[in-house]
SERO-4910 file (N, C-alpha, C, O; in steps of 0.05 Angstrom, whole numbers):
BEGIN
 pado doro    nc1    nc2    nc3   cac1   cac2   cac3    cc1    cc2    cc3    oc1    oc2    oc3
  Unk    A    343    537    193    363    517    196    391    528    188    393    544    170
  Unk    A    410    518    202    437    528    197    451    514    174    471    523    164
  Unk    A    440    491    166    452    475    146    470    454    157    481    437    142
  Unk    A    473    453    184    490    433    197    474    410    209    486    392    221
  Unk    A    448    410    205    431    389    217    435    363    202    440    363    178
  Unk    A    433    341    216    435    315    203    410    311    185    390    325    188
  Unk    A    412    292    166    389    286    149    364    279    166    367    268    187
  Unk    A    341    287    156    316    281    170    314    295    197    299    286    215
  Unk    A    329    316    201    328    331    226    301    345    229    291    356    210
  Unk    A    290    344    253    265    357    258    268    375    282    286    371    299
  Unk    A    251    395    285    253    413    308    248    398    334    239    375    334
  Unk    A    253    412    356    250    400    382    221    390    386    217    369    398
  Unk    A    202    405    376    174    397    379    162    392    351    152    410    338
  Unk    A    163    366    343    152    360    316    122    365    316    109    365    336
  Unk    A    112    370    291     83    375    287     70    350    275     80    340    254
  Unk    A     48    342    287     34    318    277      4    325    273     -8    338    290
  Unk    A     -6    317    251    -35    319    245    -48    292    249    -38    272    240
  Unk    A    -70    292    264    -85    268    269   -112    271    254   -127    290    259
  Unk    A   -118    252    238   -144    251    224   -158    225    231   -153    204    219
  Unk    A   -174    227    252   -187    203    264   -216    211    271   -220    231    285
  Unk    A   -235    196    261   -263    204    266   -274    194    292   -296    203    300
  Unk    A   -260    177    306   -269    169    333   -257    189    353   -233    189    358
  Unk    A   -274    205    364   -265    227    381   -249    218    405   -229    230    412
  Unk    A   -257    196    418   -243    186    441   -215    177    433   -195    183    447
  Unk    A   -212    162    411   -186    153    402   -168    176    394   -144    177    399
  Unk    A   -180    196    381   -165    220    372   -154    235    396   -131    243    396
  Unk    A   -170    239    416   -161    254    440   -140    238    455   -120    249    464
  Unk    A   -144    212    458   -124    195    472    -98    196    457    -77    199    470
  Unk    A    -98    192    431    -74    193    415    -60    221    417    -36    222    420
  Unk    A    -76    242    416    -65    269    419    -52    273    446    -30    284    448
  Unk    A    -65    264    467    -54    267    494    -27    252    497     -8    262    508
  Unk    A    -26    228    486     -1    212    488     21    226    472     44    227    481
  Unk    A     14    236    449     35    250    433     44    276    447     68    282    447
  Unk    A     25    290    458     32    315    472     51    309    496     67    326    503
  Unk    A     47    286    509     66    278    531     94    274    520    113    276    536
  Unk    A     97    269    494    123    265    482    132    292    470    151    292    454
  Unk    A    120    314    478    127    341    468    123    345    438    138    358    425
  Unk    A    101    333    429     94    336    401     71    356    399     52    355    415
  Unk    A     73    374    379     52    393    374     31    379    356     37    370    335
  Unk    A      6    377    366    -15    361    353    -37    379    343    -46    398    356
  Unk    A    -47    372    319    -71    385    308    -90    362    301    -82    342    289
  Unk    A   -115    365    309   -136    345    302   -152    356    279   -163    378    280
  Unk    A   -155    340    258   -174    346    237   -202    341    247   -207    320    258
  Unk    A   -220    360    242   -247    358    253   -267    363    232   -261    371    209
  Unk    A   -292    359    239   -314    366    221   -324    343    205   -313    321    207
  Unk    A   -345    348    190   -358    327    175   -340    317    153   -340    294    146
  Unk    A   -323    335    142   -306    327    120   -277    327    130   -262    346    127
  Unk    A   -269    305    143   -242    303    156   -220    308    135   -200    321    141
  Unk    A   -224    296    112   -203    298     91   -198    327     83   -175    336     81
  Unk    A   -220    342     78   -217    370     69   -204    386     92   -187    403     86
  Unk    A   -212    381    117   -200    395    139   -170    389    142   -154    407    147
  Unk    A   -163    364    138   -135    355    140   -119    369    118    -97    379    124
  Unk    A   -129    368     94   -113    380     72   -111    410     75    -91    422     68
  Unk    A   -133    423     85   -131    452     89   -110    459    110    -95    478    107
  Unk    A   -109    443    131    -88    447    152    -60    443    140    -42    459    146
  Unk    A    -57    422    124    -31    417    112    -22    440     94      1    449     95
  Unk    A    -41    451     78    -35    474     61    -27    498     78     -7    511     72
  Unk    A    -42    504     99    -37    528    115    -10    525    130      5    544    131
  Unk    A     -4    501    140     21    497    154     45    500    135     65    512    142
  Unk    A     42    489    111     63    491     91     68    520     83     91    530     81
  Unk    A     46    535     79     48    563     72     61    580     94     75    599     89
  Unk    A     57    572    119     68    586    142     96    577    149    107    586    169
  Unk    A    108    561    132    135    551    136    137    535    162    158    534    175
  Unk    A    115    522    169    114    505    193    101    478    185     80    471    195
  Unk    A    115    463    167    102    439    156     96    418    177    109    416    198
  Unk    A     77    402    171     70    379    188     91    357    182     96    350    159
  Unk    A    102    346    204    123    326    201    112    298    198    123    281    184
  Unk    A     88    293    210     76    267    208     45    271    207     34    287    222
  Unk    A     33    255    191      3    254    190     -5    226    197      3    206    184
  Unk    A    -22    224    218    -33    198    226    -61    197    216    -78    213    225
  Unk    A    -67    178    198    -93    178    184   -108    152    189    -97    130    183
  Unk    A   -132    155    198   -150    132    201   -159    125    173   -167    142    157
  Unk    A   -158     99    166   -166     91    139   -196     90    135   -206     90    113
  Unk    A   -210     89    158   -240     88    156   -251    114    168   -256    115    192
  Unk    A   -254    134    152   -264    159    162   -294    161    157   -303    162    134
  Unk    A   -310    161    178   -339    163    175   -349    139    159   -339    117    161
  Unk    A   -369    144    143   -381    123    127   -372    124     98   -382    109     81
  Unk    A   -352    141     92   -343    144     64   -322    124     57   -299    126     66
  Unk    A   -329    105     40   -311     84     32   -288     96     15   -294    111     -4
  Unk    A   -264     89     21   -241     98      6   -231    126     13   -211    134      1
  Unk    A   -244    140     31   -235    167     38   -207    167     50   -191    184     44
  Unk    A   -202    148     68   -176    147     80   -153    142     60   -132    155     62
  Unk    A   -157    124     42   -137    118     21   -133    143      4   -110    149     -3
  Unk    A   -155    157     -4   -152    181    -20   -137    202     -6   -121    216    -18
  Unk    A   -141    205     20   -127    225     36    -97    217     38    -80    235     36
  Unk    A    -91    192     42    -63    183     42    -49    191     16    -27    202     16
  Unk    A    -62    185     -6    -50    192    -32    -46    222    -35    -25    230    -44
  Unk    A    -66    237    -27    -64    267    -30    -41    278    -14    -27    295    -23
  Unk    A    -38    268     11    -16    278     27     11    269     17     30    284     16
  Unk    A     13    244      9     38    233     -1     46    248    -27     70    253    -31
  Unk    A     27    255    -44     33    268    -69     39    298    -65     56    309    -78
  Unk    A     24    311    -47     27    340    -44     47    349    -23     56    372    -23
  Unk    A     54    331     -4     71    339     18     91    317     23     90    302     42
  Unk    A    110    314      5    129    292      4    146    290     29    156    268     35
  Unk    A    151    311     44    168    309     67    153    300     92    165    296    113
  Unk    A    126    297     90    110    289    113    110    258    115    103    245     95
  Unk    A    116    248    138    114    219    143     85    212    145     70    226    160
  Unk    A     75    192    131     47    184    133     46    158    148     59    139    142
  Unk    A     28    158    168     23    134    185     -7    128    182    -23    145    188
  Unk    A    -13    104    174    -41     96    172    -48     80    196    -32     64    206
  Unk    A    -73     83    205    -82     67    228   -109     56    224   -126     67    210
  Unk    A   -113     32    235   -139     18    233   -138     -5    252   -116    -14    260
  Unk    A   -161    -15    260   -163    -39    276   -165    -64    258   -165    -86    268
  Unk    A   -167    -59    232   -170    -81    213   -144    -86    199   -136    -71    181
  Unk    A   -130   -108    207   -103   -114    196   -105   -118    166    -86   -110    151
  Unk    A   -126   -131    156   -128   -136    127   -131   -109    112   -120   -107     90
  Unk    A   -146    -90    123   -148    -64    110   -121    -50    108   -115    -38     88
  Unk    A   -105    -52    130    -79    -40    130    -61    -52    108    -48    -38     93
  Unk    A    -61    -79    106    -44    -92     86    -53    -84     58    -37    -78     41
  Unk    A    -79    -85     53    -90    -77     26    -83    -48     20    -76    -42     -3
  Unk    A    -85    -31     39    -80     -2     35    -51      3     29    -45     21     12
  Unk    A    -33    -11     43     -4     -7     37      2    -15      9     18     -2     -5
  Unk    A    -11    -37     -1     -5    -45    -28    -16    -25    -48     -6    -23    -70
  Unk    A    -37    -11    -41    -49     10    -59    -33     36    -58    -28     48    -78
  Unk    A    -26     44    -34    -14     71    -29     16     72    -29     28     93    -29
  Unk    A     29     49    -28     58     49    -24     64     50      5     46     49     22
  Unk    A     90     52     12     98     51     40     85     73     57     85     96     50
  Unk    A     75     65     79     66     83    100     74     69    127     77     45    128
  Unk    A     77     86    147     79     74    174     52     63    181     32     70    170
  Unk    A     52     44    200     27     31    208     24     32    238     43     27    253
  Unk    A      0     39    247     -7     39    275    -32     23    278    -54     31    269
  Unk    A    -30      0    292    -53    -17    296    -70     -7    320    -59      2    340
  Unk    A    -96     -8    317   -114     -1    339   -122    -27    353   -124    -48    340
  Unk    A   -125    -28    379   -121     -5    397    -91     -1    401    -75    -20    403
  Unk    A    -83     24    402    -54     31    405    -47     36    434    -65     42    450
  Unk    A    -21     34    439    -12     38    466     10     60    466     20     67    445
  Unk    A     16     72    489     37     92    491     63     82    480     78     97    467
  Unk    A     70     57    485     96     47    475     96     45    445    117     50    432
  Unk    A     74     38    433     73     37    403     75     65    391     88     68    371
  Unk    A     63     84    404     65    112    394     93    122    397    103    135    378
  Unk    A    106    116    418    134    125    422    152    111    401    169    124    389
  Unk    A    148     85    396    163     71    376    158     83    348    177     85    332
  Unk    A    134     91    342    127    103    317    143    129    313    153    134    291
  Unk    A    145    145    334    161    170    332    190    164    327    203    177    311
  Unk    A    201    144    341    229    137    338    234    126    310    254    134    297
  Unk    A    217    108    300    221     97    274    221    118    252    236    116    233
  Unk    A    205    139    256    204    160    236    223    184    242    220    205    231
  Unk    A    241    179    261    263    197    267    253    224    278    265    245    272
  Unk    A    232    224    293    222    248    306    233    247    335    232    226    347
  Unk    A    242    269    345    254    269    372    233    262    394    211    272    393
  Unk    A    242    246    413    226    239    436    242    244    461    266    239    461
  Unk    A    229    252    483    245    257    507    254    230    519    242    209    514
  Unk    A    275    231    534    286    207    548    268    198    570    273    178    583
***
């Protein structure tokens, strides 16, 4: 960076991590984000949280930090895993915008009160909601 960028400036292609255990929803969300010129990484495997945190660590070490993490609050059958992941990312990667997603509005409200402010993405999501989410979090989107 030259030092002349406005606050919250992000590169032309922001980096987003998706941690979603529903493969169809994860792929759909990734495709929509990629259409907005976003570089997407999907957390995979049996332990989504460990995979997500390992990716965050590696990206930070490579000086290519993740700008936004979109986290499903219900990962697999593990109760509380999504909330624990939100806390870990918010505590360890303060410059990363955290967006929580769920189809359960009550779970989202309860989680925000536990975790502090996060962006919210309700399921099922649409391309317009995803674009709005990028704009709200000041990530560049094409015209």
